C-alpha positions as CSV (number, residue, x, y, z in Angstrom):
1,M,18.8,4.5,-8.9
2,K,17.1,7.1,-11.1
3,L,14.0,6.9,-13.3
4,Y,13.8,9.4,-16.1
5,F,10.1,10.1,-16.3
6,V,7.3,12.1,-18.0
7,P,3.9,12.0,-16.3
8,R,1.1,10.1,-18.1
9,T,3.4,8.2,-20.4
10,R,4.7,4.6,-20.4
11,S,7.2,5.7,-17.8
12,T,4.3,5.5,-15.3
13,R,4.7,1.7,-15.4
14,P,8.1,1.5,-13.8
15,R,7.2,4.4,-11.5
16,W,4.3,2.3,-10.2
17,M,6.6,-0.7,-9.9
18,L,9.1,1.4,-7.8
19,E,6.2,2.5,-5.6
20,E,5.1,-1.1,-5.1
21,L,8.7,-2.2,-4.2
22,G,9.1,0.7,-1.8
23,V,12.8,1.0,-2.5
24,P,14.8,4.2,-2.6
25,H,14.9,5.9,-6.0
26,E,15.1,9.3,-7.6
27,L,12.5,10.5,-10.1
28,V,14.0,12.7,-12.7
29,R,11.0,14.5,-14.3
30,L,11.6,15.6,-17.9
31,D,9.5,18.1,-19.8
32,P,9.4,17.4,-23.5
33,S,7.9,20.8,-24.2
34,K,11.2,22.3,-23.0
35,G,13.3,19.9,-25.1
36,D,14.4,17.8,-22.1
37,T,14.0,14.5,-24.0
38,R,15.8,15.8,-27.0
39,S,19.0,16.9,-25.2
40,D,22.3,15.2,-26.0
41,E,22.4,13.9,-22.5
42,H,19.0,12.1,-22.8
43,T,19.7,10.9,-26.3
44,N,22.7,9.1,-24.8
45,R,20.3,7.4,-22.4
46,H,17.7,6.6,-25.1
47,P,18.6,6.9,-28.8
48,L,15.0,7.5,-29.7
49,Q,14.7,10.3,-27.1
50,H,11.8,8.5,-25.3
51,V,11.0,7.7,-21.7
52,P,11.3,5.8,-19.4
53,V,14.9,5.1,-18.8
54,L,16.1,3.5,-15.5
55,E,19.7,4.3,-14.5
56,T,21.5,2.1,-12.0
57,R,25.1,1.9,-11.0
58,D,25.5,-0.8,-13.6
59,G,24.1,1.2,-16.5
60,S,20.8,2.2,-18.0
61,V,17.8,0.3,-19.4
62,F,14.9,1.5,-21.5
63,E,11.5,0.0,-22.5
64,S,8.9,0.1,-19.7
65,A,8.1,-3.6,-19.5
66,A,11.9,-4.5,-19.5
67,I,12.4,-2.0,-16.6
68,V,9.5,-3.5,-14.6
69,L,11.0,-7.0,-15.0
70,H,14.5,-5.8,-14.2
71,L,13.3,-4.1,-11.0
72,A,11.5,-7.3,-9.9
73,D,14.8,-9.2,-10.5
74,L,16.7,-6.6,-8.5
75,H,14.4,-7.1,-5.5
76,P,13.5,-10.8,-5.4
77,E,12.6,-10.4,-1.7
78,K,9.5,-8.5,-2.7
79,K,8.2,-11.6,-4.6
80,L,6.7,-9.7,-7.5
81,L,8.1,-12.2,-10.0
82,G,8.4,-15.9,-9.7
83,P,11.7,-17.7,-9.5
84,V,13.7,-18.3,-12.8
85,G,12.3,-21.4,-14.5
86,S,9.0,-21.4,-12.5
87,H,5.6,-21.6,-14.1
88,A,4.7,-18.3,-12.3
89,R,7.6,-16.6,-14.1
90,A,6.6,-18.0,-17.4
91,L,3.1,-16.6,-16.9
92,A,4.5,-13.2,-16.1
93,Y,6.4,-13.3,-19.4
94,Q,3.2,-14.4,-21.1
95,W,1.1,-11.5,-19.8
96,L,3.8,-8.9,-20.2
97,F,4.3,-9.8,-23.9
98,F,0.5,-10.1,-24.3
99,A,0.1,-6.5,-23.0
100,M,2.8,-5.2,-25.4
101,T,1.6,-7.1,-28.5
102,E,-2.1,-7.5,-28.1
103,L,-3.4,-4.8,-25.8
104,E,-1.2,-1.8,-26.5
105,P,-1.3,-1.5,-30.3
106,P,-5.1,-0.9,-30.4
107,C,-4.7,1.7,-27.7
108,I,-2.2,3.5,-29.8
109,E,-4.4,3.3,-32.9
110,F,-7.4,4.5,-31.0
111,T,-5.6,7.4,-29.3
112,L,-4.4,8.6,-32.8
113,L,-7.9,8.4,-34.2
114,K,-9.3,10.3,-31.1
115,K,-6.7,13.1,-31.6
116,A,-7.8,13.3,-35.3
117,G,-11.4,13.5,-34.3
118,Q,-12.2,10.2,-36.2
119,L,-14.0,8.1,-33.5
120,D,-17.1,7.7,-35.7
121,T,-15.3,6.1,-38.6
122,P,-15.0,2.5,-39.8
123,E,-11.4,2.6,-38.7
124,A,-12.3,3.4,-35.1
125,H,-14.9,0.6,-35.1
126,A,-12.3,-1.9,-36.4
127,V,-10.0,-0.9,-33.6
128,R,-12.7,-1.3,-31.0
129,E,-13.4,-4.8,-32.4
130,K,-9.7,-5.6,-32.3
131,F,-9.4,-4.6,-28.6
132,S,-12.7,-6.4,-27.8
133,L,-11.1,-9.7,-29.1
134,A,-7.8,-9.0,-27.4
135,I,-9.4,-8.5,-24.0
136,R,-11.2,-11.8,-24.0
137,P,-8.5,-13.9,-22.3
138,L,-8.3,-11.3,-19.5
139,E,-12.1,-11.3,-19.1
140,R,-11.9,-15.1,-18.7
141,R,-8.9,-14.9,-16.4
142,F,-10.5,-12.5,-14.0
143,S,-13.7,-14.6,-13.8
144,S,-11.8,-16.9,-11.5
145,G,-8.9,-14.8,-10.0
146,D,-8.2,-11.4,-8.5
147,Y,-4.8,-11.0,-10.3
148,L,-3.1,-12.4,-13.3
149,I,-1.0,-15.0,-11.6
150,G,-2.7,-16.9,-8.8
151,D,-4.1,-14.6,-6.1
152,E,-1.1,-12.4,-5.6
153,F,-0.3,-9.1,-7.2
154,S,2.8,-9.3,-9.4
155,A,5.0,-7.4,-11.9
156,A,2.6,-8.7,-14.6
157,D,-0.2,-6.7,-13.0
158,V,1.8,-3.5,-13.2
159,V,2.2,-3.7,-17.0
160,V,-1.1,-5.2,-17.9
161,G,-2.9,-3.0,-15.3
162,A,-1.3,0.2,-16.7
163,V,-2.2,-0.7,-20.3
164,L,-5.8,-1.5,-19.2
165,S,-6.0,1.7,-17.4
166,W,-5.1,3.5,-20.6
167,A,-7.7,1.5,-22.5
168,N,-10.3,2.3,-19.9
169,S,-9.7,6.0,-20.3
170,L,-10.4,5.6,-24.0
171,G,-13.7,3.8,-23.3
172,L,-12.5,0.4,-24.6
173,V,-13.2,-1.6,-21.5
174,A,-16.9,-0.9,-21.0
175,D,-18.0,-4.3,-22.2
176,A,-15.7,-6.3,-20.0
177,P,-17.2,-6.4,-16.5
178,N,-14.5,-8.7,-15.0
179,V,-11.7,-6.5,-16.3
180,S,-13.6,-3.5,-14.9
181,V,-13.6,-5.0,-11.5
182,Y,-9.9,-5.8,-11.8
183,L,-9.2,-2.2,-12.7
184,E,-11.0,-0.9,-9.6
185,R,-9.0,-3.3,-7.5
186,I,-5.6,-2.2,-8.8
187,K,-6.6,1.5,-8.8
188,A,-7.3,1.2,-5.1
189,R,-3.7,0.2,-4.4
190,P,-1.7,3.1,-2.7
191,A,1.2,2.6,-5.0
192,F,-1.0,3.0,-8.1
193,K,-2.5,6.2,-6.7
194,R,1.0,7.6,-6.0
195,A,2.3,6.7,-9.5
196,F,-0.7,8.0,-11.4
197,G,-1.3,11.0,-9.1
198,D,0.1,13.7,-11.4
């Protein structure tokens, strides 16, 4: 299988998942500055010319969280996703959708404000407040558990952990001590270090 990848983008999430699974794969590194993501070939893989895209013998899939779930399904023996119909699997869905709908949007907004040099504005303060509210369920969760689902690392930790890592780089996690400890725990994982190493 192939993962079409650009460092320090959402494609790091499925790359991390592949590292956790330890399965054979090919990383196809694209360079947007050279037009790699705008080629006809890549547009056929992703109509919006984004990454990541996972290509398997059955076809291709885009959207980082979808790819992470698909990889977990392809390798059930690795036990990074609960069985179909289980409560553990429902919780994985819960936290993955939570990451995409509650955690990621403020990160996007804050990143754009940072690039525009507008971090001392009412808009930036409002985004900080929004993220502070969004992170509360995680702060509560990590007060009594090392990972999102029970005491075992899962596919949910890949997506939530990657988004939290982004938020932390923006300075949005400083007031969440339990989340900060969780981040240190996942950043110590060898697969995380390999995936985020470039």
